[in-house]
C-alpha positions as CSV (number, residue, x, y, z in Angstrom):
1,M,-15.3,-8.8,-20.2
2,K,-13.8,-8.8,-16.7
3,I,-10.8,-6.8,-15.6
4,A,-8.9,-6.9,-12.3
5,I,-7.2,-3.7,-11.2
6,G,-4.8,-2.9,-8.5
7,N,-2.7,0.1,-7.5
8,D,-0.5,1.7,-4.8
9,H,-0.9,5.2,-3.4
10,A,0.6,6.8,-6.5
11,G,-2.0,5.3,-8.7
12,T,-5.2,6.0,-6.9
13,G,-6.4,8.9,-9.0
14,Y,-5.4,7.1,-12.2
15,K,-7.3,4.0,-11.1
16,K,-10.5,6.0,-10.5
17,K,-10.3,7.4,-14.1
18,V,-9.6,4.0,-15.6
19,V,-12.4,2.3,-13.6
20,D,-14.8,5.1,-14.7
21,Y,-13.8,4.4,-18.3
22,L,-14.2,0.7,-18.0
23,K,-17.6,0.8,-16.3
24,N,-18.8,3.3,-19.0
25,K,-17.9,0.6,-21.5
26,G,-19.9,-2.0,-19.6
27,I,-16.8,-3.9,-18.4
28,E,-16.9,-5.6,-15.1
29,V,-14.1,-4.4,-12.7
30,I,-12.6,-6.2,-9.7
31,N,-10.9,-3.5,-7.7
32,Y,-8.1,-4.7,-5.4
33,G,-7.3,-1.1,-4.3
34,T,-5.9,0.8,-2.6
35,N,-8.6,3.5,-2.7
36,N,-6.7,6.4,-1.0
37,D,-3.4,8.1,-1.0
38,D,-1.9,6.6,2.2
39,S,1.4,4.9,1.6
40,V,1.0,1.2,0.9
41,D,3.1,-1.7,-0.5
42,Y,2.3,-2.3,-4.2
43,P,2.7,-6.2,-4.0
44,D,-0.3,-6.3,-1.6
45,F,-2.5,-5.0,-4.5
46,V,-0.7,-6.5,-7.5
47,H,-0.5,-10.1,-6.4
48,P,-4.4,-10.4,-6.3
49,V,-4.6,-9.0,-9.8
50,A,-1.9,-11.3,-11.2
51,H,-3.5,-14.3,-9.3
52,D,-6.8,-13.6,-11.1
53,V,-5.1,-13.4,-14.5
54,E,-3.0,-16.5,-13.7
55,N,-6.1,-18.5,-12.8
56,Q,-8.2,-17.1,-15.7
57,K,-10.8,-15.5,-13.4
58,V,-10.5,-12.3,-15.4
59,D,-9.7,-11.5,-19.0
60,F,-7.0,-8.9,-18.3
61,G,-5.3,-7.1,-15.4
62,I,-4.3,-3.4,-15.0
63,I,-1.8,-2.4,-12.4
64,I,-0.6,1.1,-11.5
65,C,2.3,2.3,-9.3
66,G,4.6,5.3,-9.4
67,S,7.2,4.0,-11.9
68,G,5.2,0.9,-13.0
69,N,8.4,-1.1,-12.5
70,G,7.6,-2.7,-9.1
71,A,4.1,-3.6,-10.0
72,N,5.3,-5.1,-13.3
73,M,8.0,-7.2,-11.7
74,T,5.6,-8.4,-9.1
75,A,3.0,-9.4,-11.6
76,N,5.5,-11.2,-13.8
77,K,6.3,-13.6,-11.0
78,H,3.0,-15.4,-11.7
79,Q,2.9,-18.2,-14.3
80,G,1.0,-17.3,-17.4
81,V,1.1,-13.5,-16.6
82,R,2.7,-11.4,-19.3
83,S,2.7,-7.9,-17.8
84,A,3.9,-5.1,-19.9
85,L,5.2,-1.8,-18.6
86,C,3.9,0.8,-21.0
87,W,4.2,4.6,-21.2
88,T,2.7,5.3,-24.7
89,A,-0.3,4.0,-26.6
90,E,2.1,2.7,-29.3
91,I,4.1,0.6,-26.9
92,T,0.8,-0.6,-25.4
93,K,-0.4,-1.7,-28.9
94,L,2.9,-3.6,-29.6
95,A,2.7,-5.3,-26.2
96,R,-0.7,-6.7,-27.2
97,E,0.1,-7.4,-30.8
98,H,3.6,-9.0,-30.4
99,N,3.7,-10.2,-26.8
100,N,0.1,-11.1,-26.0
101,A,0.4,-9.1,-22.8
102,N,-2.4,-9.8,-20.4
103,V,-1.6,-7.3,-17.8
104,L,-1.0,-3.6,-18.4
105,S,1.4,-1.8,-16.0
106,I,1.0,1.9,-15.9
107,P,3.7,4.3,-14.5
108,A,1.5,7.0,-12.8
109,R,4.4,9.4,-12.3
110,F,5.4,9.3,-16.0
111,V,2.1,9.6,-17.9
112,S,-1.0,11.8,-17.5
113,E,-4.4,10.4,-16.5
114,P,-5.7,10.9,-20.1
115,Q,-2.7,9.0,-21.5
116,A,-3.4,6.2,-19.0
117,V,-7.0,5.9,-20.1
118,D,-5.9,6.0,-23.7
119,M,-3.4,3.1,-23.1
120,V,-6.2,1.1,-21.4
121,K,-8.4,1.7,-24.5
122,V,-5.6,0.6,-26.9
123,F,-4.8,-2.4,-24.7
124,L,-8.3,-3.7,-24.7
125,E,-9.0,-3.0,-28.4
126,T,-5.8,-4.6,-29.7
127,A,-5.6,-8.3,-30.6
128,F,-2.6,-10.5,-30.4
129,E,-1.2,-11.1,-34.0
130,G,0.0,-14.6,-33.3
131,G,2.0,-16.0,-36.2
132,R,5.7,-15.5,-35.8
133,H,5.1,-13.9,-32.4
134,Q,3.4,-17.0,-31.0
135,K,6.6,-19.1,-31.0
136,R,8.3,-16.3,-29.0
137,V,5.5,-16.1,-26.5
138,D,5.6,-19.9,-26.1
139,K,9.2,-19.6,-24.9
140,I,8.4,-17.3,-22.0
141,P,7.2,-19.9,-19.4
142,V,10.0,-21.4,-17.4
143,E,10.0,-25.0,-16.3
144,N,10.2,-25.3,-12.4
């Protein structure tokens, strides 16, 4: 499995914990940064993650910013990306089961680092249910 991860300055510590977790599981990680706490613009780090998901270079993406909103909005501009802003393991599970989310957006200022790692664990271990949910997911793409 291969995961792309990107974050802004609010998510640096969270990203380090998540990357440690992923690597301990033998998962390959592409880190698009940032790697410090200096103020940066989240789109600069989210677009590469979403691009990799969009082009199927990775299995999933993880993005982290202060509220999770900006990163989530940015990722969802890419075709084929279904980014879910999650703040609990239960919401994360539903995002995978019902929405076939392929990017997890974590709000660093609203969850703890252990919660973030738990959400990543749930995200990767939960399968899409398909069935009645598939027709809804199929309606997400917009014709240009």
